[in-house]
N, C-alpha and C positions, 0 to 999 in steps of 0.2 A: 890967496893963502888961507883966509878964513873958511872958505868953502871946502878946501882940502881937509882941514881939521874937523869940520862937521861931518863930512863923508867918512873919514877915518873913524871918528867916534861912533857913528851909527853902525858901521861894519863891525867894529870891535864889540859893541853891545849885542848885536845880533849873534855874533859868533859865541860870545859868552853865554847867552841864553840857550843857544842850540846845544852847546856842550854840557851845560848844567842839567839839562833834561836827561842825560845819559847816565847820571850817577844813580846807583842803586842804594836804597836806604832801607833800614829795618824799622819796623813799627810795632807797637804793642797792639794786640787784638783788643777790640772794644770791650769794656768791662761788662756790658750787657750780654755779650756772647759767653762770658765766663761764669755768669750766675748759675749756681747749682752744680758747678764742675768739681767741687771738693766734697766727697762723701765721707762723713764721720759721725759716729754715735758711740758714746761711752759714758758710764756712770763713775769712772775713775778719774779721768782727765777731761775737763771741759775745754772745748775749742772756743776761746774767747774772741779771737779775731783771726782772719786769714786773708791772704790775697794770692792771686794766681796771675802770673805774667806769661803770655805766649808771644814770643818774638817771631814774626813772619817776614819773609822777603819774597816778593812777587807771588804771594798767595801760598807759599810753602813754609811750613813750620820749621824753624831752625833751632829753637831753644825754648824750654819750658822751665819756669821757676815757681815754686810754691813757698809761701811764708806762713808759718803757723805760730800762734800765741796760745799757750795752754794755761790752765788753772787746775790745781789739785782740788778735786771736789770732796775729798775725804778730810776728816779731822786729824788723821794720823800722818806721820812721815811715811813716804812710799818710795820704792824703786820701780821704774816702769821701762819696759822695752816696747816700742811701737814701730810700726812699719808704714812706709809711704810707698804706694804703688802708682806708677804712671801707667795708665791703661788706654787701650784703643776702644773703638765703638762697640766691640764684642765683649768688653770687660776682660780681655786678655791682657796680662801684664807685659808691658814693654820694658820697664825698668823698675827695680825695687830696691829700697834702702831701709835698713833698720837703724834705730837710734836709741841709745840708753839715756834715761834721766835718773839720776841717783840722789837720794836723801832730800826729797822734795818735802818741805814742811806742809802741814795740814793747811788747807785753804789758800795756799800760796799761789799768787798770780805772777807768771813770768813777765819780766820787763824787757827781755831780749828774745827775739824770735828764733825758731829753728827754721833754717832755710835749706831747701833741697832743690837742685836743678838737674836738668838732663838735656843733653844735646847729642846723644849717641845714635846708634843704629835704630831705625824705625821711628825716630822722633816725629817724623811727618805724619804718622798714624795716630798721634796723641789725641785723646778725646776728653779724659777726666782723670781725677786723682781719687784713690781710695786710701784712707788712713785707718789702721787697725791697731788696737792694743794687742800685742803678742803675749805678754805676760806682765804681771805686777806682783809686788810683794809689800805687805805692810811691815814696817820695821820699828 
């Protein structure tokens, strides 16, 4: 009787191990690969902190998310429109999103981030992010 229990337990464990290897999982791309993938330069809004998450499955990109923390570099209240471009290796835009920031106090540092994500058409061609100030106004 004891032998049957041991044999059954071994068969059960081997089956569980074999089946668990078939599960597909998503993983974040290594942070080292993402260094320098966010391009930004402005004298109006400073990029204080940023992060980029690229979710892959079986080596294919499924989802990209960028998180941006800004600071008003001016001493005045401002309104800003900026654009985030998700780009391929040729710097062609795959997806673009504009965002408005209104009534930002002088030298204000944002405590909550702006988060942009994309999982649509051609996401597998993603290579980097370009962030631009489209326009700004001192108020």
